[in-house]
A tleap script that builds the chain and sets N, CA, C and O, in Angstrom:
source leaprc.protein.ff14SB
mol = sequence {
  NMET ARG SER ILE SER PRO ASP HIE ASP VAL
  GLY GLN CYS ILE ARG GLY PHE LYS LEU LEU
  ALA ASN ILE PRO TRP ASP SER VAL ASP ASP
  VAL ILE ILE PRO PHE ILE ILE SER GLU LYS
  PHE HIE TRP PHE LEU VAL VAL PHE ARG ILE
  LYS LEU ARG CYS LEU HIE VAL TYR ASP SER
  MET LYS GLY GLY SER VAL HIE THR LYS LYS
  VAL ASN GLU VAL VAL GLY LYS LEU ALA THR
  MET ILE PRO LEU PHE PHE THR SER THR GLY
  PHE TYR GLY LYS LYS LEU ASP LEU PHE ALA
  ASN LYS LEU PRO LYS TYR VAL HIE LYS SER
  GLN SER ASP PRO LEU ASP ILE LYS HIE MET
  MET ASN ALA CPRO
}
set mol.1.N position { 29.603 -85.744 25.352 }
set mol.1.CA position { 29.529 -87.097 25.900 }
set mol.1.C position { 29.861 -88.145 24.843 }
set mol.1.O position { 30.199 -89.277 25.188 }
set mol.2.N position { 29.772 -87.787 23.553 }
set mol.2.CA position { 30.078 -88.779 22.522 }
set mol.2.C position { 31.533 -89.216 22.568 }
set mol.2.O position { 31.857 -90.350 22.217 }
set mol.3.N position { 32.420 -88.305 23.006 }
set mol.3.CA position { 33.838 -88.669 23.053 }
set mol.3.C position { 34.181 -89.475 24.308 }
set mol.3.O position { 35.280 -90.019 24.410 }
set mol.4.N position { 33.259 -89.555 25.253 }
set mol.4.CA position { 33.467 -90.327 26.472 }
set mol.4.C position { 32.943 -91.741 26.220 }
set mol.4.O position { 31.756 -92.008 26.407 }
set mol.5.N position { 33.814 -92.630 25.803 }
set mol.5.CA position { 33.382 -94.004 25.537 }
set mol.5.C position { 34.384 -94.986 26.123 }
set mol.5.O position { 35.542 -94.634 26.346 }
set mol.6.N position { 33.947 -96.214 26.375 }
set mol.6.CA position { 34.852 -97.229 26.917 }
set mol.6.C position { 36.022 -97.533 25.977 }
set mol.6.O position { 37.061 -98.020 26.424 }
set mol.7.N position { 35.864 -97.252 24.684 }
set mol.7.CA position { 36.926 -97.554 23.727 }
set mol.7.C position { 37.962 -96.445 23.594 }
set mol.7.O position { 38.998 -96.641 22.959 }
set mol.8.N position { 37.696 -95.279 24.187 }
set mol.8.CA position { 38.662 -94.187 24.186 }
set mol.8.C position { 39.900 -94.634 24.971 }
set mol.8.O position { 39.792 -95.502 25.838 }
set mol.9.N position { 41.068 -94.059 24.686 }
set mol.9.CA position { 42.301 -94.447 25.376 }
set mol.9.C position { 42.172 -94.353 26.893 }
set mol.9.O position { 42.649 -95.232 27.610 }
set mol.10.N position { 41.534 -93.297 27.385 }
set mol.10.CA position { 41.360 -93.147 28.839 }
set mol.10.C position { 40.462 -94.251 29.378 }
set mol.10.O position { 40.753 -94.836 30.422 }
set mol.11.N position { 39.377 -94.538 28.676 }
set mol.11.CA position { 38.484 -95.616 29.090 }
set mol.11.C position { 39.195 -96.959 29.121 }
set mol.11.O position { 38.938 -97.782 30.000 }
set mol.12.N position { 40.088 -97.183 28.162 }
set mol.12.CA position { 40.837 -98.433 28.141 }
set mol.12.C position { 41.836 -98.504 29.296 }
set mol.12.O position { 42.061 -99.581 29.848 }
set mol.13.N position { 42.437 -97.372 29.668 }
set mol.13.CA position { 43.345 -97.366 30.827 }
set mol.13.C position { 42.585 -97.694 32.107 }
set mol.13.O position { 43.068 -98.468 32.933 }
set mol.14.N position { 41.403 -97.114 32.276 }
set mol.14.CA position { 40.594 -97.374 33.472 }
set mol.14.C position { 40.239 -98.854 33.566 }
set mol.14.O position { 40.196 -99.418 34.659 }
set mol.15.N position { 39.985 -99.486 32.414 }
set mol.15.CA position { 39.620 -100.905 32.408 }
set mol.15.C position { 40.837 -101.825 32.472 }
set mol.15.O position { 40.664 -103.043 32.505 }
set mol.16.N position { 42.066 -101.292 32.491 }
set mol.16.CA position { 43.263 -102.114 32.650 }
set mol.16.C position { 43.982 -102.428 31.363 }
set mol.16.O position { 44.936 -103.205 31.375 }
set mol.17.N position { 43.564 -101.856 30.257 }
set mol.17.CA position { 44.248 -102.053 28.990 }
set mol.17.C position { 45.200 -100.881 28.764 }
set mol.17.O position { 45.053 -99.832 29.393 }
set mol.18.N position { 46.166 -101.052 27.876 }
set mol.18.CA position { 47.112 -99.994 27.502 }
set mol.18.C position { 47.974 -99.534 28.672 }
set mol.18.O position { 48.508 -98.425 28.630 }
set mol.19.N position { 48.124 -100.336 29.699 }
set mol.19.CA position { 49.002 -100.003 30.820 }
set mol.19.C position { 50.069 -101.074 30.931 }
set mol.19.O position { 49.848 -102.227 30.560 }
set mol.20.N position { 51.218 -100.690 31.440 }
set mol.20.CA position { 52.275 -101.682 31.617 }
set mol.20.C position { 51.890 -102.721 32.666 }
set mol.20.O position { 52.247 -103.892 32.539 }
set mol.21.N position { 51.172 -102.305 33.686 }
set mol.21.CA position { 50.802 -103.233 34.754 }
set mol.21.C position { 49.554 -104.043 34.414 }
set mol.21.O position { 49.327 -105.097 35.008 }
set mol.22.N position { 48.746 -103.571 33.474 }
set mol.22.CA position { 47.508 -104.249 33.069 }
set mol.22.C position { 46.580 -104.538 34.244 }
set mol.22.O position { 45.996 -105.618 34.329 }
set mol.23.N position { 46.448 -103.586 35.137 }
set mol.23.CA position { 45.569 -103.750 36.296 }
set mol.23.C position { 44.435 -102.740 36.178 }
set mol.23.O position { 44.691 -101.537 36.123 }
set mol.24.N position { 43.184 -103.202 36.139 }
set mol.24.CA position { 42.071 -102.250 36.046 }
set mol.24.C position { 41.940 -101.432 37.329 }
set mol.24.O position { 42.284 -101.897 38.416 }
set mol.25.N position { 41.443 -100.217 37.184 }
set mol.25.CA position { 41.328 -99.306 38.314 }
set mol.25.C position { 40.358 -99.805 39.368 }
set mol.25.O position { 40.453 -99.383 40.521 }
set mol.26.N position { 39.434 -100.681 39.024 }
set mol.26.CA position { 38.480 -101.154 40.032 }
set mol.26.C position { 39.107 -102.132 41.017 }
set mol.26.O position { 38.458 -102.536 41.982 }
set mol.27.N position { 40.364 -102.518 40.787 }
set mol.27.CA position { 41.027 -103.437 41.714 }
set mol.27.C position { 42.108 -102.751 42.551 }
set mol.27.O position { 42.864 -103.430 43.245 }
set mol.28.N position { 42.197 -101.420 42.499 }
set mol.28.CA position { 43.193 -100.681 43.282 }
set mol.28.C position { 42.500 -99.567 44.069 }
set mol.28.O position { 41.351 -99.221 43.795 }
set mol.29.N position { 43.210 -99.018 45.042 }
set mol.29.CA position { 42.675 -97.917 45.842 }
set mol.29.C position { 43.192 -96.559 45.387 }
set mol.29.O position { 42.503 -95.550 45.535 }
set mol.30.N position { 44.412 -96.529 44.828 }
set mol.30.CA position { 45.036 -95.284 44.403 }
set mol.30.C position { 45.586 -95.431 42.994 }
set mol.30.O position { 46.043 -96.506 42.604 }
set mol.31.N position { 45.539 -94.340 42.233 }
set mol.31.CA position { 46.112 -94.311 40.892 }
set mol.31.C position { 47.059 -93.116 40.839 }
set mol.31.O position { 46.672 -91.998 41.177 }
set mol.32.N position { 48.297 -93.354 40.416 }
set mol.32.CA position { 49.307 -92.306 40.330 }
set mol.32.C position { 49.381 -91.828 38.885 }
set mol.32.O position { 49.574 -92.623 37.965 }
set mol.33.N position { 49.225 -90.511 38.695 }
set mol.33.CA position { 49.174 -89.939 37.359 }
set mol.33.C position { 50.202 -88.816 37.257 }
set mol.33.O position { 50.005 -87.756 37.851 }
set mol.34.N position { 51.299 -89.022 36.516 }
set mol.34.CA position { 52.271 -87.938 36.322 }
set mol.34.C position { 51.814 -86.995 35.209 }
set mol.34.O position { 51.221 -87.434 34.224 }
set mol.35.N position { 52.090 -85.708 35.367 }
set mol.35.CA position { 51.768 -84.695 34.362 }
set mol.35.C position { 52.996 -83.853 34.083 }
set mol.35.O position { 53.863 -83.696 34.943 }
set mol.36.N position { 53.065 -83.312 32.879 }
set mol.36.CA position { 54.141 -82.384 32.536 }
set mol.36.C position { 53.522 -81.114 31.965 }
set mol.36.O position { 52.593 -81.159 31.159 }
set mol.37.N position { 54.062 -79.987 32.404 }
set mol.37.CA position { 53.728 -78.707 31.792 }
set mol.37.C position { 54.831 -78.453 30.786 }
set mol.37.O position { 55.934 -78.051 31.155 }
set mol.38.N position { 54.541 -78.685 29.524 }
set mol.38.CA position { 55.584 -78.715 28.504 }
set mol.38.C position { 56.293 -77.378 28.320 }
set mol.38.O position { 57.489 -77.354 28.028 }
set mol.39.N position { 55.573 -76.258 28.485 }
set mol.39.CA position { 56.225 -74.961 28.304 }
set mol.39.C position { 57.346 -74.739 29.313 }
set mol.39.O position { 58.343 -74.086 29.005 }
set mol.40.N position { 57.187 -75.273 30.497 }
set mol.40.CA position { 58.179 -75.085 31.561 }
set mol.40.C position { 58.997 -76.335 31.819 }
set mol.40.O position { 59.887 -76.335 32.669 }
set mol.41.N position { 58.700 -77.402 31.090 }
set mol.41.CA position { 59.316 -78.701 31.314 }
set mol.41.C position { 59.327 -79.027 32.807 }
set mol.41.O position { 60.365 -79.347 33.386 }
set mol.42.N position { 58.149 -78.936 33.408 }
set mol.42.CA position { 57.992 -79.198 34.837 }
set mol.42.C position { 56.969 -80.301 35.056 }
set mol.42.O position { 55.859 -80.251 34.525 }
set mol.43.N position { 57.353 -81.283 35.834 }
set mol.43.CA position { 56.473 -82.405 36.157 }
set mol.43.C position { 55.795 -82.146 37.488 }
set mol.43.O position { 56.383 -81.549 38.391 }
set mol.44.N position { 54.573 -82.591 37.603 }
set mol.44.CA position { 53.908 -82.651 38.901 }
set mol.44.C position { 53.124 -83.958 38.951 }
set mol.44.O position { 52.878 -84.586 37.921 }
set mol.45.N position { 52.742 -84.353 40.137 }
set mol.45.CA position { 52.135 -85.657 40.344 }
set mol.45.C position { 50.729 -85.509 40.910 }
set mol.45.O position { 50.488 -84.687 41.795 }
set mol.46.N position { 49.811 -86.304 40.395 }
set mol.46.CA position { 48.455 -86.363 40.918 }
set mol.46.C position { 48.208 -87.795 41.386 }
set mol.46.O position { 48.407 -88.748 40.633 }
set mol.47.N position { 47.776 -87.934 42.630 }
set mol.47.CA position { 47.417 -89.237 43.170 }
set mol.47.C position { 45.901 -89.246 43.344 }
set mol.47.O position { 45.348 -88.481 44.135 }
set mol.48.N position { 45.247 -90.115 42.599 }
set mol.48.CA position { 43.787 -90.236 42.687 }
set mol.48.C position { 43.467 -91.282 43.734 }
set mol.48.O position { 43.726 -92.471 43.544 }
set mol.49.N position { 42.905 -90.833 44.835 }
set mol.49.CA position { 42.482 -91.734 45.909 }
set mol.49.C position { 40.996 -92.028 45.677 }
set mol.49.O position { 40.123 -91.207 45.957 }
set mol.50.N position { 40.751 -93.222 45.159 }
set mol.50.CA position { 39.413 -93.570 44.682 }
set mol.50.C position { 38.377 -93.522 45.798 }
set mol.50.O position { 37.297 -92.964 45.609 }
set mol.51.N position { 38.684 -94.094 46.951 }
set mol.51.CA position { 37.697 -94.141 48.037 }
set mol.51.C position { 37.415 -92.764 48.628 }
set mol.51.O position { 36.363 -92.558 49.233 }
set mol.52.N position { 38.330 -91.826 48.463 }
set mol.52.CA position { 38.119 -90.468 48.965 }
set mol.52.C position { 37.537 -89.539 47.904 }
set mol.52.O position { 37.194 -88.395 48.200 }
set mol.53.N position { 37.422 -90.040 46.638 }
set mol.53.CA position { 36.939 -89.226 45.512 }
set mol.53.C position { 37.738 -87.949 45.394 }
set mol.53.O position { 37.172 -86.877 45.181 }
set mol.54.N position { 39.054 -88.052 45.532 }
set mol.54.CA position { 39.883 -86.859 45.615 }
set mol.54.C position { 41.172 -87.023 44.810 }
set mol.54.O position { 41.789 -88.089 44.793 }
set mol.55.N position { 41.555 -85.941 44.147 }
set mol.55.CA position { 42.841 -85.883 43.461 }
set mol.55.C position { 43.791 -85.101 44.365 }
set mol.55.O position { 43.552 -83.931 44.665 }
set mol.56.N position { 44.867 -85.755 44.795 }
set mol.56.CA position { 45.876 -85.097 45.617 }
set mol.56.C position { 46.994 -84.644 44.680 }
set mol.56.O position { 47.617 -85.459 44.000 }
set mol.57.N position { 47.239 -83.337 44.653 }
set mol.57.CA position { 48.208 -82.751 43.727 }
set mol.57.C position { 49.505 -82.462 44.478 }
set mol.57.O position { 49.510 -81.743 45.477 }
set mol.58.N position { 50.608 -83.033 43.980 }
set mol.58.CA position { 51.938 -82.805 44.533 }
set mol.58.C position { 52.732 -82.008 43.514 }
set mol.58.O position { 53.074 -82.515 42.446 }
set mol.59.N position { 53.024 -80.754 43.849 }
set mol.59.CA position { 53.706 -79.857 42.923 }
set mol.59.C position { 54.795 -79.108 43.676 }
set mol.59.O position { 54.501 -78.309 44.566 }
set mol.60.N position { 56.042 -79.360 43.326 }
set mol.60.CA position { 57.163 -78.732 44.026 }
set mol.60.C position { 57.304 -77.252 43.680 }
set mol.60.O position { 57.961 -76.514 44.414 }
set mol.61.N position { 56.699 -76.801 42.573 }
set mol.61.CA position { 56.794 -75.395 42.183 }
set mol.61.C position { 55.520 -74.631 42.528 }
set mol.61.O position { 55.200 -73.635 41.879 }
set mol.62.N position { 54.804 -75.081 43.526 }
set mol.62.CA position { 53.548 -74.418 43.880 }
set mol.62.C position { 53.827 -72.947 44.186 }
set mol.62.O position { 54.767 -72.597 44.900 }
set mol.63.N position { 52.993 -72.129 43.631 }
set mol.63.CA position { 53.165 -70.687 43.799 }
set mol.63.C position { 53.284 -70.033 42.442 }
set mol.63.O position { 53.547 -70.693 41.436 }
set mol.64.N position { 53.091 -68.757 42.427 }
set mol.64.CA position { 53.115 -68.052 41.156 }
set mol.64.C position { 51.781 -68.217 40.459 }
set mol.64.O position { 51.334 -69.343 40.240 }
set mol.65.N position { 51.151 -67.136 40.114 }
set mol.65.CA position { 49.788 -67.203 39.593 }
set mol.65.C position { 49.693 -67.917 38.250 }
set mol.65.O position { 48.728 -68.646 38.019 }
set mol.66.N position { 50.669 -67.728 37.355 }
set mol.66.CA position { 50.614 -68.365 36.040 }
set mol.66.C position { 50.773 -69.874 36.172 }
set mol.66.O position { 50.023 -70.638 35.565 }
set mol.67.N position { 51.748 -70.300 36.965 }
set mol.67.CA position { 51.995 -71.740 37.152 }
set mol.67.C position { 50.796 -72.405 37.832 }
set mol.67.O position { 50.318 -73.443 37.374 }
set mol.68.N position { 50.317 -71.812 38.912 }
set mol.68.CA position { 49.192 -72.384 39.650 }
set mol.68.C position { 47.945 -72.456 38.769 }
set mol.68.O position { 47.191 -73.427 38.840 }
set mol.69.N position { 47.727 -71.446 37.952 }
set mol.69.CA position { 46.568 -71.444 37.048 }
set mol.69.C position { 46.660 -72.598 36.057 }
set mol.69.O position { 45.660 -73.267 35.796 }
set mol.70.N position { 47.841 -72.838 35.504 }
set mol.70.CA position { 48.031 -73.921 34.527 }
set mol.70.C position { 47.796 -75.284 35.186 }
set mol.70.O position { 47.117 -76.137 34.615 }
set mol.71.N position { 48.349 -75.490 36.376 }
set mol.71.CA position { 48.164 -76.753 37.101 }
set mol.71.C position { 46.684 -76.952 37.420 }
set mol.71.O position { 46.152 -78.044 37.217 }
set mol.72.N position { 46.016 -75.916 37.916 }
set mol.72.CA position { 44.598 -76.032 38.253 }
set mol.72.C position { 43.748 -76.322 37.021 }
set mol.72.O position { 42.761 -77.055 37.101 }
set mol.73.N position { 44.127 -75.753 35.893 }
set mol.73.CA position { 43.399 -76.005 34.644 }
set mol.73.C position { 43.489 -77.482 34.246 }
set mol.73.O position { 42.485 -78.100 33.893 }
set mol.74.N position { 44.699 -78.036 34.306 }
set mol.74.CA position { 44.910 -79.443 33.938 }
set mol.74.C position { 44.195 -80.375 34.909 }
set mol.74.O position { 43.505 -81.302 34.484 }
set mol.75.N position { 44.354 -80.139 36.201 }
set mol.75.CA position { 43.758 -81.005 37.215 }
set mol.75.C position { 42.234 -80.869 37.209 }
set mol.75.O position { 41.531 -81.855 37.433 }
set mol.76.N position { 41.718 -79.673 36.959 }
set mol.76.CA position { 40.279 -79.470 36.884 }
set mol.76.C position { 39.643 -80.281 35.766 }
set mol.76.O position { 38.562 -80.846 35.938 }
set mol.77.N position { 40.317 -80.337 34.616 }
set mol.77.CA position { 39.811 -81.154 33.504 }
set mol.77.C position { 39.793 -82.628 33.887 }
set mol.77.O position { 38.847 -83.348 33.569 }
set mol.78.N position { 40.844 -83.071 34.572 }
set mol.78.CA position { 40.925 -84.460 35.019 }
set mol.78.C position { 39.808 -84.772 36.022 }
set mol.78.O position { 39.192 -85.836 35.965 }
set mol.79.N position { 39.555 -83.834 36.939 }
set mol.79.CA position { 38.515 -84.030 37.959 }
set mol.79.C position { 37.135 -84.159 37.339 }
set mol.79.O position { 36.266 -84.832 37.893 }
set mol.80.N position { 36.926 -83.524 36.201 }
set mol.80.CA position { 35.649 -83.610 35.501 }
set mol.80.C position { 35.571 -84.859 34.634 }
set mol.80.O position { 34.525 -85.503 34.549 }
set mol.81.N position { 36.683 -85.194 33.995 }
set mol.81.CA position { 36.718 -86.278 33.013 }
set mol.81.C position { 36.638 -87.672 33.647 }
set mol.81.O position { 35.938 -88.538 33.122 }
set mol.82.N position { 37.328 -87.904 34.747 }
set mol.82.CA position { 37.379 -89.249 35.351 }
set mol.82.C position { 35.991 -89.780 35.701 }
set mol.82.O position { 35.681 -90.909 35.320 }
set mol.83.N position { 35.126 -89.025 36.413 }
set mol.83.CA position { 33.798 -89.566 36.720 }
set mol.83.C position { 32.974 -89.896 35.470 }
set mol.83.O position { 32.210 -90.862 35.469 }
set mol.84.N position { 33.125 -89.104 34.416 }
set mol.84.CA position { 32.389 -89.388 33.176 }
set mol.84.C position { 32.862 -90.699 32.556 }
set mol.84.O position { 32.051 -91.492 32.077 }
set mol.85.N position { 34.176 -90.927 32.565 }
set mol.85.CA position { 34.694 -92.199 32.054 }
set mol.85.C position { 34.301 -93.357 32.965 }
set mol.85.O position { 34.054 -94.460 32.478 }
set mol.86.N position { 34.238 -93.131 34.279 }
set mol.86.CA position { 33.797 -94.180 35.200 }
set mol.86.C position { 32.376 -94.620 34.860 }
set mol.86.O position { 32.071 -95.813 34.863 }
set mol.87.N position { 31.516 -93.662 34.568 }
set mol.87.CA position { 30.138 -93.985 34.201 }
set mol.87.C position { 30.106 -94.734 32.872 }
set mol.87.O position { 29.382 -95.719 32.727 }
set mol.88.N position { 30.889 -94.267 31.909 }
set mol.88.CA position { 30.912 -94.862 30.572 }
set mol.88.C position { 31.452 -96.293 30.570 }
set mol.88.O position { 30.972 -97.137 29.812 }
set mol.89.N position { 32.443 -96.567 31.412 }
set mol.89.CA position { 33.079 -97.894 31.420 }
set mol.89.C position { 32.438 -98.873 32.386 }
set mol.89.O position { 32.862 -100.027 32.454 }
set mol.90.N position { 31.421 -98.445 33.142 }
set mol.90.CA position { 30.776 -99.340 34.103 }
set mol.90.C position { 31.603 -99.552 35.355 }
set mol.90.O position { 31.419 -100.548 36.055 }
set mol.91.N position { 32.509 -98.633 35.651 }
set mol.91.CA position { 33.401 -98.748 36.804 }
set mol.91.C position { 32.624 -98.892 38.111 }
set mol.91.O position { 32.948 -99.742 38.941 }
set mol.92.N position { 31.603 -98.064 38.290 }
set mol.92.CA position { 30.862 -98.072 39.555 }
set mol.92.C position { 30.171 -99.412 39.801 }
set mol.92.O position { 29.962 -99.786 40.955 }
set mol.93.N position { 29.819 -100.129 38.762 }
set mol.93.CA position { 29.218 -101.449 38.913 }
set mol.93.C position { 30.210 -102.503 39.348 }
set mol.93.O position { 29.822 -103.529 39.908 }
set mol.94.N position { 31.496 -102.263 39.094 }
set mol.94.CA position { 32.547 -103.218 39.473 }
set mol.94.C position { 33.120 -102.908 40.848 }
set mol.94.O position { 33.639 -103.804 41.513 }
set mol.95.N position { 33.037 -101.672 41.278 }
set mol.95.CA position { 33.619 -101.263 42.559 }
set mol.95.C position { 32.469 -100.951 43.521 }
set mol.95.O position { 32.282 -99.810 43.943 }
set mol.96.N position { 31.713 -101.983 43.850 }
set mol.96.CA position { 30.500 -101.823 44.647 }
set mol.96.C position { 30.760 -101.353 46.072 }
set mol.96.O position { 29.867 -100.789 46.705 }
set mol.97.N position { 31.971 -101.576 46.592 }
set mol.97.CA position { 32.254 -101.194 47.974 }
set mol.97.C position { 32.169 -99.682 48.184 }
set mol.97.O position { 32.022 -99.234 49.321 }
set mol.98.N position { 32.258 -98.894 47.127 }
set mol.98.CA position { 32.155 -97.444 47.273 }
set mol.98.C position { 30.776 -97.041 47.780 }
set mol.98.O position { 30.655 -96.105 48.571 }
set mol.99.N position { 29.756 -97.727 47.340 }
set mol.99.CA position { 28.392 -97.392 47.732 }
set mol.99.C position { 27.873 -98.312 48.832 }
set mol.99.O position { 27.101 -97.878 49.688 }
set mol.100.N position { 28.286 -99.576 48.820 }
set mol.100.CA position { 27.815 -100.535 49.826 }
set mol.100.C position { 28.283 -100.140 51.223 }
set mol.100.O position { 27.546 -100.304 52.195 }
set mol.101.N position { 29.512 -99.618 51.326 }
set mol.101.CA position { 30.044 -99.207 52.625 }
set mol.101.C position { 29.608 -97.794 53.000 }
set mol.101.O position { 30.004 -97.263 54.037 }
set mol.102.N position { 28.789 -97.197 52.144 }
set mol.102.CA position { 28.278 -95.834 52.371 }
set mol.102.C position { 29.411 -94.863 52.695 }
set mol.102.O position { 29.343 -94.105 53.663 }
set mol.103.N position { 30.448 -94.903 51.870 }
set mol.103.CA position { 31.563 -93.980 52.056 }
set mol.103.C position { 31.057 -92.545 51.929 }
set mol.103.O position { 30.347 -92.224 50.976 }
set mol.104.N position { 31.413 -91.679 52.879 }
set mol.104.CA position { 30.850 -90.320 52.914 }
set mol.104.C position { 31.051 -89.536 51.620 }
set mol.104.O position { 30.199 -88.722 51.265 }
set mol.105.N position { 32.124 -89.754 50.927 }
set mol.105.CA position { 32.400 -88.996 49.704 }
set mol.105.C position { 31.528 -89.435 48.529 }
set mol.105.O position { 31.505 -88.763 47.498 }
set mol.106.N position { 30.813 -90.547 48.668 }
set mol.106.CA position { 29.974 -91.054 47.585 }
set mol.106.C position { 28.482 -90.992 47.898 }
set mol.106.O position { 27.663 -91.072 46.982 }
set mol.107.N position { 28.114 -90.854 49.155 }
set mol.107.CA position { 26.717 -90.968 49.556 }
set mol.107.C position { 25.822 -89.906 48.917 }
set mol.107.O position { 24.783 -90.247 48.352 }
set mol.108.N position { 26.193 -88.649 48.994 }
set mol.108.CA position { 25.322 -87.572 48.523 }
set mol.108.C position { 25.816 -86.941 47.219 }
set mol.108.O position { 25.542 -85.770 46.957 }
set mol.109.N position { 26.534 -87.699 46.412 }
set mol.109.CA position { 27.046 -87.155 45.157 }
set mol.109.C position { 26.547 -87.974 43.986 }
set mol.109.O position { 26.338 -89.183 44.084 }
set mol.110.N position { 26.364 -87.286 42.888 }
set mol.110.CA position { 26.043 -87.970 41.639 }
set mol.110.C position { 27.313 -88.640 41.132 }
set mol.110.O position { 28.418 -88.171 41.404 }
set mol.111.N position { 27.156 -89.720 40.405 }
set mol.111.CA position { 28.336 -90.412 39.875 }
set mol.111.C position { 29.110 -89.547 38.901 }
set mol.111.O position { 30.295 -89.793 38.680 }
set mol.112.N position { 28.484 -88.550 38.317 }
set mol.112.CA position { 29.175 -87.714 37.342 }
set mol.112.C position { 29.680 -86.392 37.917 }
set mol.112.O position { 30.233 -85.578 37.177 }
set mol.113.N position { 29.501 -86.161 39.218 }
set mol.113.CA position { 30.041 -84.943 39.838 }
set mol.113.C position { 31.558 -84.943 39.759 }
set mol.113.O position { 32.184 -85.994 39.893 }
set mol.114.N position { 32.166 -83.762 39.540 }
set mol.114.CA position { 33.642 -83.695 39.508 }
set mol.114.C position { 34.252 -84.136 40.832 }
set mol.114.O position { 33.630 -84.033 41.889 }
set mol.115.N position { 35.471 -84.626 40.748 }
set mol.115.CA position { 36.203 -85.065 41.933 }
set mol.115.C position { 36.690 -83.858 42.730 }
set mol.115.O position { 36.844 -82.766 42.184 }
set mol.116.N position { 36.931 -84.065 44.022 }
set mol.116.CA position { 37.548 -83.034 44.853 }
set mol.116.C position { 39.022 -82.936 44.493 }
set mol.116.O position { 39.626 -83.908 44.039 }
set mol.117.N position { 39.594 -81.766 44.695 }
set mol.117.CA position { 41.023 -81.550 44.428 }
set mol.117.C position { 41.649 -81.001 45.700 }
set mol.117.O position { 41.132 -80.063 46.306 }
set mol.118.N position { 42.767 -81.595 46.095 }
set mol.118.CA position { 43.478 -81.140 47.287 }
set mol.118.C position { 44.947 -80.957 46.917 }
set mol.118.O position { 45.606 -81.899 46.479 }
set mol.119.N position { 45.454 -79.735 47.098 }
set mol.119.CA position { 46.862 -79.449 46.835 }
set mol.119.C position { 47.657 -79.771 48.095 }
set mol.119.O position { 47.421 -79.190 49.155 }
set mol.120.N position { 48.587 -80.687 47.973 }
set mol.120.CA position { 49.379 -81.119 49.118 }
set mol.120.C position { 50.524 -80.149 49.346 }
set mol.120.O position { 51.135 -79.662 48.395 }
set mol.121.N position { 50.805 -79.876 50.583 }
set mol.121.CA position { 51.864 -78.916 50.937 }
set mol.121.C position { 53.202 -79.649 51.088 }
set mol.121.O position { 53.246 -80.864 51.280 }
set mol.122.N position { 54.270 -78.889 50.997 }
set mol.122.CA position { 55.643 -79.374 51.215 }
set mol.122.C position { 56.048 -80.532 50.311 }
set mol.122.O position { 56.699 -81.477 50.757 }
set mol.123.N position { 55.663 -80.457 49.043 }
set mol.123.CA position { 56.096 -81.492 48.096 }
set mol.123.C position { 57.582 -81.290 47.804 }
set mol.123.O position { 58.024 -80.160 47.596 }
set mol.124.N position { 58.350 -82.369 47.789 }
set mol.124.CA position { 59.795 -82.224 47.514 }
set mol.124.C position { 60.071 -81.802 46.081 }
set mol.124.O position { 61.229 -81.639 45.698 }
savepdb mol mol.pdb
quit
């Protein structure tokens, strides 16, 4: 937990610093995160839908146990890391509509629980 701080690069991105758009995550509904698997020089896309507490994974090379394992490993780390940074940066205090509207994905979960992951089919 010591490495999870608001001053870390990820924490600064969540708060709207170090981005070209300079928009904090508490003012948007979706965050688009591109990833590359450097060994295969293959890109895949993760769309974080904040109100659904879900990472939607778009991968055109879905299939194959080695590739799928690598993608799941990367996305799994992200699913664990984002809620911890949200807690560290005070995100939940700024995005009150997540709890005030009693969104089903937030009602019975701890703020530090990992995000859901959904692999989208038929990615181009």
